[in-house]
C-alpha positions in Angstrom: -1.6 -5.6 26.6 1.2 -4.3 24.3 2.9 -1.1 25.4 2.7 0.1 21.8 -1.1 -0.1 21.8 -1.2 1.7 25.2 1.1 4.5 24.0 -0.3 4.8 20.5 -2.4 7.9 21.4 0.9 9.7 22.2 2.6 8.8 19.0 1.8 12.0 17.2 3.1 14.1 20.2 6.3 12.0 20.2 6.9 12.5 16.4 6.3 16.3 16.7 8.6 16.7 19.7 12.0 18.5 19.3 14.8 16.2 18.3 16.5 16.7 21.7 13.4 15.2 23.3 12.7 12.6 20.7 16.2 11.1 20.7 16.6 10.1 24.4 12.9 9.1 24.7 13.1 7.0 21.6 16.4 5.4 22.5 15.2 4.5 25.9 11.9 3.0 24.6 13.9 1.0 21.9 15.8 -0.7 24.7 12.6 -2.4 26.0 12.4 -6.0 24.7 10.1 -6.3 21.7 8.1 -9.0 23.6 7.1 -6.3 26.1 6.6 -3.5 23.6 4.4 -5.5 21.3 2.7 -7.8 23.7 2.5 -11.5 24.4 1.0 -12.4 21.0 4.0 -10.9 19.1 6.3 -14.0 19.2 3.4 -16.2 17.9 2.8 -13.9 15.0 6.6 -13.9 14.2 6.5 -17.7 14.0 3.3 -17.7 11.9 4.7 -15.1 9.4 7.8 -17.3 8.8 5.9 -20.5 8.1 6.0 -22.1 4.7 4.6 -25.1 2.8 2.0 -27.4 4.3 2.2 -25.6 7.7 0.9 -22.4 6.1 -2.0 -24.1 4.4 -3.1 -25.9 7.6 -2.9 -22.7 9.6 -4.8 -20.7 7.0 -7.6 -23.3 6.9 -7.8 -23.3 10.7 -7.9 -19.5 10.9 -10.6 -19.2 8.3 -12.8 -21.8 10.0 -12.3 -20.0 13.3 -13.0 -16.6 11.9 -16.2 -17.7 10.1 -17.5 -19.5 13.3 -16.8 -16.5 15.5 -18.3 -14.0 13.1 -21.5 -15.9 12.2 -22.1 -16.7 15.9 -21.3 -13.3 17.5 -21.5 -10.5 14.9 -25.1 -9.2 14.5 -24.7 -8.3 10.9 -23.7 -11.9 10.0 -26.3 -13.7 12.2 -28.7 -14.2 9.2 -26.2 -16.6 7.8 -25.5 -18.5 11.1 -27.2 -21.6 9.8 -24.4 -22.1 7.3 -22.2 -23.2 10.1 -23.8 -26.6 10.1 -22.2 -27.2 6.7 -18.8 -25.8 7.7 -16.1 -28.3 6.8 -12.8 -27.6 8.7 -10.9 -29.2 5.9 -12.4 -26.8 3.3 -13.9 -23.8 5.1 -13.5 -21.7 1.9 -16.5 -23.5 0.4 -18.7 -21.5 2.7 -17.5 -18.1 1.5 -19.5 -17.9 -1.8 -22.7 -18.2 0.3 -21.9 -15.0 2.2 -22.5 -11.5 0.8 -19.7 -9.1 -0.3 -19.1 -6.3 2.2 -18.6 -2.8 0.9 -17.2 0.2 2.7 -20.5 1.9 2.3 -22.3 -0.9 4.1 -19.8 -1.0 6.9 -20.0 2.8 7.3 -23.8 2.7 7.4 -24.0 0.0 10.1 -20.7 0.1 12.0 -22.0 -1.1 15.3 -23.6 -4.1 13.6 -20.2 -5.4 12.7 -18.8 -5.3 16.2 -18.7 -8.7 17.8 -20.8 -9.3 20.9 -19.1 -10.8 23.9 -15.7 -9.1 23.1 -15.1 -6.4 25.8 -15.0 -2.8 24.6 -11.5 -2.5 26.1 -10.3 -4.7 23.3 -11.4 -2.2 20.7 -8.9 0.2 19.1 -10.5 2.8 16.7 -8.8 3.6 13.4 -9.7 5.5 10.2 -8.8 4.8 6.6 -6.9 7.4 4.7 -9.9 8.5 2.7 -7.9 9.4 -0.5 -10.8 8.3 -2.7 -13.8 8.7 -0.4 -14.8 9.8 3.1 -12.5 8.3 5.8 -13.9 5.1 7.2 -14.0 4.4 10.9 -13.3 0.8 12.0 -11.9 -1.2 14.9 -8.8 -3.3 15.4 -8.1 -5.7 18.2 -5.8 -4.3 20.8 -2.7 -6.4 21.5 -3.2 -8.4 18.3 -3.8 -6.4 15.1 -0.8 -4.0 15.3 1.7 -6.6 16.7 0.6 -9.0 13.9 1.2 -6.2 11.4 4.7 -5.6 12.6 5.6 -9.3 12.7 4.7 -9.7 9.0 6.5 -6.4 8.1 9.6 -7.8 9.8 9.3 -10.9 7.7 9.0 -8.7 4.6 12.2 -6.9 5.4 13.9 -10.3 5.9 12.7 -11.3 2.5 14.5 -8.2 1.1 17.8 -9.2 2.9 17.6 -6.3 5.4 19.4 -7.1 8.7 17.8 -6.2 12.1 18.3 -2.7 13.4 19.3 -1.4 10.0 18.8 2.3 9.4 16.1 3.2 6.9 15.4 6.2 4.7 11.8 7.0 5.3 9.7 8.8 2.7 6.1 7.9 3.6 4.2 11.1 3.8 5.5 12.7 7.0 5.7 16.5 7.1 8.8 17.1 9.3 8.1 19.9 11.9 9.8 23.1 10.9 10.9 21.9 7.5 11.2 24.8 5.1 11.9 27.3 7.8 15.4 28.9 7.2 18.0 27.2 9.3 15.7 24.2 10.2 16.4 20.7 8.7 14.2 19.0 6.2 14.7 15.7 8.0 14.5 14.2 11.4 15.7 11.1 13.2 13.3 8.5 14.7 15.4 6.3 17.0 12.9 3.6 17.8 12.7 2.2 14.3 16.0 3.8 13.2 14.4 6.0 10.5 15.9 9.0 8.8 12.6 10.7 7.9 12.6 13.1 5.0 9.8 15.7 4.7 7.6 14.9 1.7 6.5 18.5 1.5 9.7 19.7 -0.2 10.3 17.1 -2.9 11.4 19.7 -5.5 14.8 20.5 -6.9 15.9 23.4 -4.7 15.9 21.1 -1.7 17.3 17.9 -3.1 20.9 18.6 -2.1 19.8 18.9 1.5 18.1 15.5 1.3 21.3 13.9 -0.2 23.4 15.5 2.5 21.2 14.0 5.2 21.6 10.6 3.5 25.4 11.1 3.4 25.5 11.9 7.1 23.3 9.2 8.5 24.0 6.4 6.0 20.7 4.6 5.6 21.1 1.1 4.2 17.5 0.6 2.8 14.5 2.8 1.8 10.9 2.6 2.8 8.8 5.0 0.7 5.8 6.0 -1.3 6.7 5.5 -5.0 5.6 9.1 -5.8 7.7 10.5 -3.0 10.9 8.6 -3.9 10.7 9.1 -7.6 11.7 12.9 -7.7 14.7 12.1 -5.5 15.7 9.2 -7.8 15.4 11.6 -10.8 17.7 14.0 -9.1 20.2 11.3 -8.2 20.3 10.0 -11.8 21.2 13.5 -13.0 23.6 14.2 -10.0 25.2 10.8 -9.2 26.2 10.3 -5.6 27.6 6.7 -5.5 28.7 7.1 -1.8 25.0 7.4 -1.0 23.2 5.1 -3.5 25.7 2.2 -3.2 24.8 1.8 0.5 21.1 1.0 -0.3 20.5 -2.7 -0.2 16.7 -2.6 -1.0 13.9 -0.3 -1.8 10.5 -1.1 -0.2 7.5 0.7 -1.7 4.2 1.0 0.2 0.6 2.3 0.0 0.5 3.5 -3.6 0.2 1.7 -6.9 3.7 1.5 -8.3 4.1 2.4 -12.0 6.6 0.5 -14.0 8.6 3.6 -15.0 9.0 4.5 -11.3 10.3 1.1 -10.3 12.6 0.9 -13.3 14.3 4.2 -12.5 14.8 3.2 -8.8 16.5 -0.1 -9.8 18.8 1.9 -12.1 19.7 4.6 -9.6 20.1 2.4 -6.5 21.2 -0.8 -8.2 19.3 -3.0 -5.8 16.0 -5.0 -5.6 12.8 -2.9 -5.6 10.0 -4.7 -3.7 6.4 -3.7 -3.5 4.1 -4.1 -0.5 0.3 -4.3 -0.5 -1.8 -3.8 2.6 -4.5 -1.5 4.0 -5.5 0.1 7.2 -8.2 -2.5 7.9 -5.5 -5.2 8.1 -7.6 -7.7 6.1 -4.9 -8.8 3.6 -1.1 -8.4 3.1 1.1 -9.2 0.2 4.5 -8.4 -1.2 6.7 -9.1 -4.1 10.0 -11.0 -4.1 13.5 -9.7 -5.0 13.4 -11.9 -8.2 9.6 -11.7 -8.9 7.5 -8.5 -9.2 4.2 -10.3 -8.6 2.3 -9.8 -5.3 2.3 -12.9 -3.1 -0.4 -13.0 -0.4 0.3 -14.5 3.0 -2.5 -17.1 3.3 -2.3 -17.1 7.1 -2.9 -13.4 7.3 -6.2 -13.3 5.4 -8.2 -15.1 2.7 -7.8 -13.6 -0.7 -10.6 -13.6 -3.4 -10.6 -11.9 -6.8 -14.1 -11.2 -8.1 -15.6 -9.7 -11.3 -18.2 -7.0 -11.5 -21.0 -9.5 -10.7 -19.2 -10.9 -7.6 -18.2 -14.1 -9.4 -14.7 -15.5 -8.8 -11.9 -14.6 -11.3 -10.2 -17.9 -12.1 -8.4 -17.3 -15.4 -4.9 -15.8 -15.2 -4.5 -12.4 -16.8 -8.1 -11.4 -16.0 -9.0 -8.2 -14.1 -11.0 -8.3 -10.8 -11.5 -6.6 -7.5 -9.6 -7.7 -4.5 -11.8 -9.1 -1.7 -10.5 -10.3 1.6 -11.5 -12.1 4.8 -9.2 -11.0 7.6 -8.0 -13.1 10.5 -7.1 -12.4 14.2 -9.5 -9.5 14.7 -12.2 -10.8 17.1 -13.4 -7.2 17.7 -14.6 -6.6 14.1 -14.0 -9.6 11.8 -14.6 -8.5 8.2 -15.8 -11.2 5.9 -15.5 -10.9 2.1 -14.5 -7.3 2.4 -14.4 -5.3 -0.9 -11.1 -3.3 -0.9 -11.9 -1.4 -4.0 -8.5 -2.3 -5.4 -8.3 -3.8 -8.9 -5.8 -6.5 -9.9 -4.8 -9.0 -12.5 -4.8 -12.7 -11.5 -1.4 -14.3 -11.7 -0.4 -17.9 -12.7 1.7 -20.3 -10.6 3.5 -19.6 -7.4 7.0 -18.8 -6.3 9.4 -21.7 -5.5 10.0 -20.2 -2.0 6.4 -19.4 -1.3 4.3 -22.6 -2.1 0.6 -22.0 -1.5 0.9 -18.2 -1.6 -1.7 -16.9 -4.1 -0.2 -14.5 -6.6 -1.6 -11.4 -8.4 0.3 -10.4 -11.5 0.0 -6.8 -10.7 -2.3 -4.4 -8.8 -3.8 -1.8 -11.0 -5.0 0.5 -8.2 -8.4 1.7 -7.2 -11.3 1.5 -9.6 -11.2 5.3 -9.8 -7.6 5.0 -11.1 -8.6 3.7 -14.5 -9.2 6.1 -17.4 -12.2 5.8 -19.7 -11.3 5.8 -23.4 -13.3 7.2 -26.4 -14.7 3.7 -27.1 -15.7 3.4 -23.4 -13.1 0.7 -22.7 -11.0 1.1 -19.5 -7.2 1.4 -19.2 -5.0 1.4 -16.2 -2.3 4.0 -15.6 0.3 1.3 -15.2 -0.4 0.1 -18.7 -0.4 3.7 -20.0 3.1 4.6 -18.5 4.9 1.3 -19.1 8.2 1.8 -20.8 8.0 5.6 -20.7 11.0 6.4 -18.4 13.2 7.3 -21.3 10.4 8.4 -23.6 7.7 10.9 -22.7 8.7 11.0 -19.0 12.4 11.5 -19.5 12.1 15.2 -18.8 9.5 15.0 -16.1 10.0 15.1 -12.4 6.4 14.3 -11.5 3.1 13.9 -13.2 -0.6 13.6 -12.6 -3.5 12.8 -14.9 -7.0 14.2 -14.6 -10.2 13.2 -16.3 -13.6 14.8 -16.5 -15.1 13.2 -19.6 -14.5 9.9 -21.5 -11.8 10.1 -24.1 -10.1 13.2 -22.8 -7.1 13.5 -20.4 -5.3 16.4 -18.8 -1.7 15.6 -17.9 -0.1 18.0 -15.3 3.7 17.7 -15.3 6.5 19.2 -13.1 9.6 19.5 -15.3 13.2 20.3 -14.6 13.2 22.9 -17.3 10.3 24.7 -19.0 8.8 22.6 -21.8 8.2 24.3 -25.1 5.0 23.8 -27.1 6.6 21.2 -29.4 7.8 19.1 -26.4 4.3 19.2 -24.9 2.8 18.1 -28.1 5.3 15.3 -28.4 4.5 14.1 -24.9 0.8 14.2 -25.6 1.2 12.3 -28.9 3.2 9.5 -27.2 0.5 8.9 -24.6 -2.3 9.1 -27.1 -0.5 6.5 -29.2 -0.5 4.1 -26.2 -4.3 4.2 -25.7 -5.9 1.6 -28.0 -9.4 2.8 -27.1 -8.6 6.4 -28.2 -8.0 9.5 -26.0 -6.9 13.0 -26.5 -4.2 14.3 -24.1 -3.5 17.9 -23.1 -0.2 18.6 -21.3 -0.1 21.4 -18.7 3.1 22.4 -16.9 2.7 23.2 -13.2 5.1 24.2 -10.4 4.0 21.4 -8.0 1.4 18.7 -7.5 -0.8 18.6 -4.4 -0.5 15.6 -2.0 -3.2 14.1 0.2 -3.1 14.8 4.0 -1.1 11.6 4.4 1.5 12.6 1.9 0.4 10.4 -1.0 0.2 11.7 -4.6 -2.9 10.7 -6.6 -1.6 9.7 -10.0 -5.1 10.2 -11.5 -7.8 12.6 -10.4 -10.7 10.7 -11.8 -14.0 12.7 -11.7 -16.0 10.0 -13.6 -17.7 7.2 -11.8 -15.9 4.2 -13.2 -18.2 1.5 -11.8 -20.9 1.6 -14.5 -18.2 0.8 -17.2 -16.7 -1.9 -15.1 -20.1 -3.5 -14.3 -21.1 -3.3 -18.0 -18.0 -5.4 -18.8 -15.8 -2.7 -20.1 -12.5 -4.2 -21.0 -9.3 -3.1 -19.2 
């Protein structure tokens, strides 16, 4: 059993403890060898994450065959398809997948116990919840001693891909509300010594506090950044206007997580920090994981982590590069609750070709976000926010610290903006016209200036509050 799984219930108490408690406890825990902290499976996952070429393909096939066999034999919800195992070809286990149904979050929520494998002890189960930013939180189970150590092993490989040395200090902007932040005399940041994180509060990402954030970076000298794009963007805007080369020149890479990354956000970060900006894709259920490369912004999926499919509205495979589909995954290494053909709800564009350093890694050109993160135009076509904001850093967004779209009816958008200086009526009209001109399907845009934008309980900022149900347009073949 991994120490980290045993102690995970105490994590929140540790993070909320005073710094004088957290520092010695964290430093002492960090001295425990990773093999002990993360369990006996961790070295194996480290080796798997670093594989390439033919070894990756062979391991991915073996894991898929094992997962299908285990699930169809031991999971009650999959038993109706157990007879398919007689046709399972270990050399091509993926041929069995189209004969299995797609699994939605709604189906899993309605029959959670039916997807728990029989014969696996309850002590191996570790309950988790999804973030619930677009729907009700979903309860599911990971495999103690496997799921979380595997996640960390692949994350370690991702950092190596970005050229980050072990034990480097990171600036962390991933939705944590620092205890006491905002109280006079209390810092807006804290130190987490186990992972060597300088954690900045995401509750105060407005101009009056930016100098304090920069002062913390100057004092603790982080060499890379792990962040939500929407959290790092206001800081990048400030650093562009108030250059601090002694701070920004230390940053070797920016790693972005958990949110759809808009082009104008990534472009500004490259300009300000003058380093590679890499994007990560994953989710709480640990079904799939992907990341970009320093020289290639596409998302490359680890085949040995989970099996990727991209399907259209009818559940048919998307095979033509440049076409839109929904990301579907079959996860490996979770004997407690193996998820087969799990619908993530994330929409993406199929890529073409591979990366020279990642042969056999399937590529998605870009991830457009959740289905509810598309807008419905006047002609009822769909358009992603990424397409809408591409190239707008120095255009409509040049005066904007943060933005958020909202839609209640087709062909109409409300754009809420937080600006450095009050926007006059003509500037608001100009911003609206620039966005309207970018929407081929037609849309009227109304600009409203606000003091701040609300974040989810996990510190994420929803770029689009979509009150329309997008699925009917997607299922009707609405173009995107």
